[in-house]
C-alpha positions, 0 to 999 in steps of 0.5 A: 480528486485523487485516491491514495491506498497504503498497503502493508506487505502480507504476512512474511516468514522468518527463515534462518540466515535470510536477510530482512530484505529477502524475507518471503511471504508465508502461506497465510500471506500468500492467501491473504494478499489476493483475498484483500485485492479481490475485496477491493475489486468487489468494492469497485476500488479503482487502482491505476498504479501499483508501486512497491518496496523492492523487498521480497515480501512487499514485492510479492504482495504487490505482484499478487494484487497486480495479478488480481487487477491485471495491472503492471507495477513498479518498485521504489527503493524509498518504500523499504524502511520508509520515513513519512518524507519517503512517501511524500516525495514519491507522491509529489513526483507521481504523474498527474494522469494517475488518479489512484495509486497503491503503495506497498511498504512496511511498518512502522513507516507505513502506519506512521504515514497513514496516521499523519494524513487524517485524524483516523488512527490505523495500525496497518496489520499485514495485508492491511489496506487504508484508503484516502481521498486527496482533494487535488488535481496535481500530486505535487499539491499533496501536502496542502490538499485536503485528505479524507479517510475512505476505508480501512480493511484488515484480513482479520475483519472479514471472511470473503 
């Protein structure tokens, strides 16, 4: 059994003359990302691996989560402006020793991918997290594995 978490980057700023890739988090994003990470820890959600889009806002969100979980992280350029196949290809290549992974990415791609997994419809807001149980021992079996919706958390739905 594996666990997949999809995390949309935290709220970002829109500074003038800054490329989309380099947009930073705003104050709300810097507050909400660790808040969501602490919520997951309080709910005993285990995360073995953190993989982020290299875009500044997603990477900073991942860094804030990884600090709470005291884990290292990596980046994958295919998580920036992703299609569903980007997520799938990354997942197929994960090491099977990883039991749970959190992928940090962007809309519309991350919500579209989430909605392709089960009948549960989610539109991931900034700092939103959705979790799935994947019934497989090998990530390479992801496509054919049964997937079960576990949870959806949004910073708007709680006040820890």
